[in-house]
N, C-alpha and C positions, 0 to 999 in steps of 0.2 A: 236614924237619916234612913228616907227609904230611894236606893238606884235601880235606875233600869237601864239596859242595852238593848238596844234594834238594831239587827242584823237585817238587812236587805243588799239590793242592787242599784246600782246609780240608774236613776231614771223613775225609781216605783215610788218613792218619796218618803225614804226611810229620814231623814233633813227635816223635811216639813211637818213631819209625824210626830218627831221630838219636839218642834216647835208650837206647833198646837196645841201639845199635851200641856206644854211647858206655860203656856198664855191661859191655858183651860186649869189648870191646877192654881199659878195666881190668883186668877181670879176666885179661886174656892178658898183662897184665904193662906196658902202654900209660899214657902219659897221654892224658889224652881233656879233648876241651873240645867243648860242644855247647850251641847255642841256636836258637832261631826268629827270621823275622822274617816279619811278617803285620799287616795293616791292619785297621782295628775290621768290615771285611766279611769273617768266616772260611768258613762253609761255602759249597763249591764258589768261594770268591775263589783266586786263587793263592796259596799257604804257598811258604816258603822257608825250609830247615833249615839248618845250617851244623855240621859236624864238622871238628874239627882230631886228628891222634894225632901223638903223637913219642917219643922214648925218655927224653927229659928235660922237664921241667917247662913249661908254655906258657907264656909271659907275653903274646901277644900277646890284646887285648882288642876284633878289627874284622870285619866283616862279608868272608867269603869272595872276593874278586875274581876270581882266578888260580885255582881249584881244580885240582887233581892229575885226580883224576876226579869223577863227577854221577850220582847217582841220579834218576830221571825217576819217578812215580810214575803221572802220566798223559799218554799218547805225545801228545795235542792239543796239547801246550801246545811241544812242538818244532816246529810251525810258527805255531804264535800267537804267543811270544815266542824268543827267541834265548837258548838255554837254555846253549847252550855257549860263549855271551860269557867268553871269559878262559880255559876251558880249555886247558889246557896241551897242547900237539901230542902224540899218543900216550897219552893218558890215555884211563882206560875209561868209558863211558857204560852202567850196565846199566837196562833200560830196561823196565817194567811195560807188555807188549804183548803177544799172540798171537803175531805177524809172528816172521821167522825175522832173523837179526842182519843177512843180505845182503840184507835189501829196507830196509835204509838205507845206500845206496852210496854218497850223498854224506857220513853221517859215518864211513864207513868207510874213505874215503882219508883221513883223517886220526885220526882214534879207534881206541880197540877198542871193538866192543858187543857186548856181554852182552844174552840179554831170557829175562824170565820173565815166563810168563801168571800173573801174582800174584794178577790181580781172579777168575779163571775159580780160581784155589785157594783163594781168600779163603771166593770162594759156598761150593765144593764141603765147604770146612767150617765153615760158619755165622757169619762173621765179616762183618758189615755185610748191606746187603740187598744182593738184586739190582742193582738200581739204584745202591746207593753202597757196594759193599765196602768193607771195610778191609785193605786191604794190606801193610800194616807189618810183620810178623810173616813173612809170605813173601818181603817183599824182604830182611827182613834173612839169612835162610835161603840166599838166593840168592844176598848180598853174602858171604856164609861161604864158598858153593861156589867163586865168580868170583875174589875178592880171596886166599883162604886166609889172611886174617889172625885169624879169630877160628874158635873149631872151635865143633859143633853144642852139645858141654858148656855152653860159655860162651852161648849162647845160649840154654841152655834156661834156664839158673843166673836170665839177665838177663829172661827172658819170668816165671822164679816172682816174680822180686825186685818188677817193674814193670807186671805186666800182673795187673790183681784180677779180671777175670773170663774164662771160656773157658780157662784156660791151656793146660789140654791139646789144645784145639782149637789154638790159636796154636800150640804147640809141634808139632803136625803139620803146618802149614801151614807152617811152617817147613822142617820135613824134605824134606817133598814139593817144597819150590821148592830146596830144596840136590840134590837130583837131577834138575830137571828144566830149569835153566839152560843157555842155548845161545850158544855167544861165538864171533866171529870177530877176525881183526885182529892185530895185535902187540899183544904182550905187553909191559909195560913191567917195568922191576924198581922195587921197590918204594923208595919218599924215604924210609921209615922206617929 
Protein backbone atom coordinates (compact mmCIF):
# COMPACT_ATOMS: atom_id res chain seq x y z
CA UNK A 1 0.00 0.00 0.00
CA UNK A 2 1.17 3.52 -0.77
CA UNK A 3 -0.02 6.42 1.36
CA UNK A 4 0.02 10.12 0.44
CA UNK A 5 -0.73 13.19 2.55
CA UNK A 6 -1.60 16.58 1.05
CA UNK A 7 -1.03 19.79 3.04
CA UNK A 8 -2.56 23.06 1.91
CA UNK A 9 -4.79 25.90 2.94
CA UNK A 10 -8.54 26.11 2.52
CA UNK A 11 -9.43 27.37 -0.95
CA UNK A 12 -6.31 26.07 -2.72
CA UNK A 13 -7.92 22.83 -3.80
CA UNK A 14 -6.37 20.23 -1.48
CA UNK A 15 -9.55 18.19 -1.17
CA UNK A 16 -10.31 18.26 -4.90
CA UNK A 17 -6.66 17.42 -5.71
CA UNK A 18 -7.01 14.32 -3.54
CA UNK A 19 -10.28 13.41 -5.23
CA UNK A 20 -8.85 13.95 -8.74
CA UNK A 21 -5.85 11.79 -7.91
CA UNK A 22 -8.15 9.08 -6.57
CA UNK A 23 -10.30 9.11 -9.72
CA UNK A 24 -7.25 9.05 -12.01
CA UNK A 25 -5.59 6.26 -10.01
CA UNK A 26 -8.81 4.23 -10.05
CA UNK A 27 -8.92 4.60 -13.83
CA UNK A 28 -5.37 3.19 -13.89
CA UNK A 29 -6.58 0.09 -12.03
CA UNK A 30 -5.65 0.94 -8.44
CA UNK A 31 -7.84 0.56 -5.39
CA UNK A 32 -8.03 4.01 -3.76
CA UNK A 33 -9.27 5.83 -0.70
CA UNK A 34 -9.38 9.62 -0.40
CA UNK A 35 -10.64 11.85 2.42
CA UNK A 36 -10.01 15.33 3.92
CA UNK A 37 -9.44 16.64 7.45
CA UNK A 38 -10.18 20.25 8.34
CA UNK A 39 -11.71 22.30 11.11
CA UNK A 40 -14.57 24.77 11.06
CA UNK A 41 -12.37 27.47 9.51
CA UNK A 42 -11.76 26.52 5.93
CA UNK A 43 -10.69 29.46 3.74
CA UNK A 44 -6.98 30.07 4.41
CA UNK A 45 -6.74 27.66 7.35
CA UNK A 46 -4.52 24.58 7.12
CA UNK A 47 -6.20 21.63 5.43
CA UNK A 48 -4.96 18.07 5.12
CA UNK A 49 -6.17 15.48 2.64
CA UNK A 50 -5.23 11.82 2.59
CA UNK A 51 -4.95 9.28 -0.20
CA UNK A 52 -4.23 5.56 -0.16
CA UNK A 53 -3.67 3.35 -3.18
CA UNK A 54 -3.06 -0.35 -3.51
CA UNK A 55 -3.43 -3.28 -5.86
CA UNK A 56 -5.88 -4.83 -3.37
CA UNK A 57 -9.01 -3.48 -1.62
CA UNK A 58 -8.19 -1.02 1.18
CA UNK A 59 -9.70 -1.79 4.57
CA UNK A 60 -8.00 0.89 6.71
CA UNK A 61 -10.23 3.74 7.89
CA UNK A 62 -7.89 6.15 9.67
CA UNK A 63 -5.79 9.22 9.00
CA UNK A 64 -2.35 8.70 7.51
CA UNK A 65 0.38 9.35 10.07
CA UNK A 66 3.33 7.77 8.25
CA UNK A 67 2.93 8.66 4.57
CA UNK A 68 5.18 7.42 1.80
CA UNK A 69 4.96 10.77 0.02
CA UNK A 70 3.69 14.34 0.52
CA UNK A 71 2.20 17.12 -1.54
CA UNK A 72 2.52 20.64 -0.12
CA UNK A 73 0.27 23.21 -1.78
CA UNK A 74 1.38 26.15 0.39
CA UNK A 75 5.16 26.28 0.89
CA UNK A 76 4.79 28.50 3.99
CA UNK A 77 3.47 25.42 5.78
CA UNK A 78 6.94 23.84 5.56
CA UNK A 79 8.22 26.36 8.13
CA UNK A 80 4.93 26.82 10.02
CA UNK A 81 4.27 23.16 10.89
CA UNK A 82 6.23 19.95 10.56
CA UNK A 83 4.63 18.69 7.36
CA UNK A 84 7.28 15.95 7.18
CA UNK A 85 6.16 14.42 10.50
CA UNK A 86 6.01 10.67 9.95
CA UNK A 87 7.16 10.86 6.32
CA UNK A 88 9.16 7.75 5.50
CA UNK A 89 12.82 8.34 4.75
CA UNK A 90 13.37 8.51 1.00
CA UNK A 91 9.78 9.59 0.34
CA UNK A 92 9.00 12.29 -2.19
CA UNK A 93 7.74 15.78 -1.34
CA UNK A 94 6.03 17.62 -4.21
CA UNK A 95 5.96 21.34 -3.35
CA UNK A 96 4.02 24.16 -5.01
CA UNK A 97 6.78 26.77 -5.24
CA UNK A 98 8.83 28.81 -7.70
CA UNK A 99 11.98 27.55 -5.96
CA UNK A 100 14.20 24.80 -7.32
CA UNK A 101 14.40 21.55 -5.32
CA UNK A 102 18.01 22.35 -4.40
CA UNK A 103 16.75 25.33 -2.39
CA UNK A 104 15.46 22.84 0.20
CA UNK A 105 18.78 21.27 1.35
CA UNK A 106 17.38 20.21 4.73
CA UNK A 107 14.63 18.24 3.01
CA UNK A 108 16.96 16.82 0.36
CA UNK A 109 19.07 15.19 3.06
CA UNK A 110 16.18 12.83 3.83
CA UNK A 111 13.72 12.98 0.94
CA UNK A 112 13.32 13.40 -2.81
CA UNK A 113 12.06 16.93 -3.50
CA UNK A 114 10.03 17.93 -6.55
CA UNK A 115 8.86 21.47 -7.19
CA UNK A 116 6.32 23.07 -9.50
CA UNK A 117 5.05 26.64 -9.70
CA UNK A 118 1.44 25.49 -9.60
CA UNK A 119 0.29 28.93 -8.41
CA UNK A 120 1.83 30.65 -11.44
CA UNK A 121 0.36 28.03 -13.76
CA UNK A 122 -3.10 28.39 -12.19
CA UNK A 123 -2.96 32.18 -12.54
CA UNK A 124 -1.92 31.93 -16.22
CA UNK A 125 -4.93 29.69 -16.87
CA UNK A 126 -7.43 31.85 -14.95
CA UNK A 127 -7.95 29.35 -12.12
CA UNK A 128 -8.81 31.27 -8.98
CA UNK A 129 -7.41 34.75 -8.45
CA UNK A 130 -3.91 36.22 -8.30
CA UNK A 131 -4.12 36.25 -4.51
CA UNK A 132 -5.88 32.86 -4.20
CA UNK A 133 -4.98 30.61 -7.15
CA UNK A 134 -6.62 27.19 -7.27
CA UNK A 135 -3.70 24.84 -7.85
CA UNK A 136 -5.28 21.39 -7.68
CA UNK A 137 -5.18 20.44 -11.38
CA UNK A 138 -1.64 21.78 -11.83
CA UNK A 139 -0.51 19.70 -8.83
CA UNK A 140 -2.21 16.61 -10.27
CA UNK A 141 -0.35 17.14 -13.57
CA UNK A 142 2.94 17.50 -11.72
CA UNK A 143 2.14 14.38 -9.66
CA UNK A 144 1.53 12.42 -12.88
CA UNK A 145 4.96 13.43 -14.21
CA UNK A 146 6.91 12.92 -10.99
CA UNK A 147 5.38 9.66 -9.77
CA UNK A 148 4.52 7.97 -13.07
CA UNK A 149 1.43 6.33 -11.56
CA UNK A 150 -1.17 8.04 -13.74
CA UNK A 151 -1.30 9.12 -17.36
CA UNK A 152 -2.41 12.50 -18.66
CA UNK A 153 -5.35 10.68 -20.25
CA UNK A 154 -6.51 9.56 -16.79
CA UNK A 155 -5.96 13.10 -15.46
CA UNK A 156 -8.10 14.50 -18.29
CA UNK A 157 -10.86 11.95 -17.63
CA UNK A 158 -10.79 12.76 -13.88
CA UNK A 159 -11.10 16.49 -14.65
CA UNK A 160 -14.00 15.80 -17.02
CA UNK A 161 -15.72 13.71 -14.33
CA UNK A 162 -15.07 15.90 -11.28
CA UNK A 163 -14.47 19.52 -12.32
CA UNK A 164 -17.70 21.30 -13.25
CA UNK A 165 -16.17 24.58 -14.51
CA UNK A 166 -13.26 25.58 -16.74
CA UNK A 167 -12.44 22.01 -17.70
CA UNK A 168 -10.24 23.03 -20.65
CA UNK A 169 -8.27 25.54 -18.55
CA UNK A 170 -7.86 22.98 -15.78
CA UNK A 171 -6.57 20.34 -18.17
CA UNK A 172 -4.23 22.88 -19.80
CA UNK A 173 -2.84 23.67 -16.32
CA UNK A 174 -2.29 19.95 -15.67
CA UNK A 175 -0.47 19.52 -19.00
CA UNK A 176 1.73 22.57 -18.40
CA UNK A 177 2.64 21.37 -14.91
CA UNK A 178 3.35 17.88 -16.23
CA UNK A 179 6.09 19.35 -18.41
CA UNK A 180 7.50 21.75 -15.82
CA UNK A 181 8.06 19.74 -12.62
CA UNK A 182 11.68 19.70 -11.35
CA UNK A 183 13.09 17.15 -8.93
CA UNK A 184 16.24 16.19 -7.08
CA UNK A 185 17.25 13.40 -4.75
CA UNK A 186 16.99 9.63 -4.93
CA UNK A 187 13.90 8.01 -6.38
CA UNK A 188 12.46 5.29 -4.20
CA UNK A 189 10.83 2.18 -5.64
CA UNK A 190 7.02 2.25 -5.68
CA UNK A 191 5.33 0.61 -2.68
CA UNK A 192 2.40 -0.54 -4.77
